[in-house]
N, C-alpha and C positions, 0 to 999 in steps of 0.2 A: 437327106438324113431325117429320120423321124425323131420326135421329141425324146423318146426314151433312149435312143442311140446317142443323141446329143448330151443328155444328162449323164449317161454312162461315161462318155468321153471326158466330161468335166470332172466327174468323180474320180476318174482314173489318172488325171493329170498329175505329173510329178515334175520336180525341178530337174532339168537336164543339164549336165555339166560335161558331157562328152558328145561331140558332134561329128557327123560324117563330113568328108571333104567336099561333098556336092553342094552347090549353091541352092538356095531357095529361089524358085522362079519369080520373075517380076510380077506375074499375075497374083501369085499367092502373097507376096510381100505387099502389094497394093491393097489386097483385101484385109490384111492385118492392120495396115495403117488406116484404112477407111473405118474399121471397127473402132479405132481410137477416136477418130474424128467425129463419129456418130454418137459418142458416149454422152450421157446426161451430165449436166453441170448446174450448179446453183444459179437460178435466174437465167439460165442459158448463156452465162458469161464466157464459157470456153477459154479459161485462162491458161491453157496448155500450149506448149510448143514441143515438137519432137525432132530431135536431131538423129538422122539415120546415118550410121557409120558403117561404111563398106570397106574402106581402105585398111589394108592389113596393118600398116604402121600405126594408124589411129586406134585400131582394136588392141594392138599390143600395149599402147599407152594406158588403155582402160583395164589391162590385165595385171597391173602392178601390185595389187593388194594381196593380203594374206589369203583371202578366200576367193579371189577373182582371176586366178591364173588361166583358167580355161576360156575366158572371154575371147581371147585371141583366136580360138579355134572355131568360133561361131561363123555363120554365114553373114550375119549383119547384127548390129546393135542399135537399139533405140535408147537415146537419153531422153528421159521425160522431165520436162522443165515446167514449173509453174511461174508465170509472170503476172503478178497482181497489178491491177490498174484501177480498182475502186474498192469500196468497203466490202462488197460481197466477195470479190475475188481474193482480197487479202484474208478474209475469214475462211473461205472454202476452197481456195485454189489448190492446196496440196491434196485435199481429199478428192477434188474433181480430177486432178491429173492422175491420181492413183486409180480412180475408176476407169479412166480412159486407157491407162496402161493394162489394167486387168482385162478390159475388153480385147485388147490386142493379144494378150496371153491366151485367152480363150479362143479367139479367132484362129490363132496359130495352132492350138491343140486340135481343133476339129478338122484342120487341114493337114495334120500329120507333122507339124513343125513343133519342136521342143523349145523351151525357154527356161530362164531362171532369173528370178528377181535378185538384183545385186544392190546391196547397200554399202559394200566395202569399197568406198572411193573417197578421195579427198576433194570435197566440193570446190574449194578455191582453185585447185589444180585443173579440175574438169572445166570449170568456168573459163579459166585462162586459155586452156588448150582449144576449146571449142567456141570461143567468142560469145559466151553466155553473159548477159547483162548482170551487173553486181546485185541489182534489186530482185533478181530471180532466185528461185530455189530449185536445185537439182533434186528431184524427188527420188529417182531410181535410174539405174542402168539395167537394161534388159537385153541380154543376148538371145538371138534366135538362130535355129539351125535344125537340120534333119538329125533326129536322135541316133546316137550310136551306143545307146545303153537303154536299159529298161529297169529303173529303180523300183523297188518294192514300196509298199505302203508303210509309212511311219505310224506308230500308235497315235490315235486321236482320243481325246476325252469322250466319254459317253455323252450322248445328246442330253441326257437327264442332268448332267452337271453344268451345262452351258445355256440351256433354253429354259426360260421362265415364262409361265403362262399368266398373263394379267399383271403380276407383280413379281418382284424378286423372291 
């Protein structure tokens, strides 16, 4: 894929909430996870952990929120967790984990796999269900699957409203 095709894919990415019943292949899943592992982090601390959820019963437990009912229909889910262990990871761990998850989302997109960021979860319930340490933060839940929809573009602010050159 050339650079313009890759950028076009990134710009065309949409949140997918409807998935085909077909599974994502192991090779594609591994590339998605590797993209997260290779993400940059403050001082290269890599404070992230990723729980890959394939089991239908577990995906259904992650589908209990008002806005997350479709999670159960995904091929797999990644729970992104920040586990700080020093001052740097306490300060930047959530940002670093978010960057790693976004790497996964983009790696999925360029391979034809859809995803959707989910913040609609009860952190304490997710921690208890998936054995996540109490000192960790569940950053997001991201379902992945082969898209069974093609949502359109939502309105975005003009670049002139959000980009400032040299100063605000």
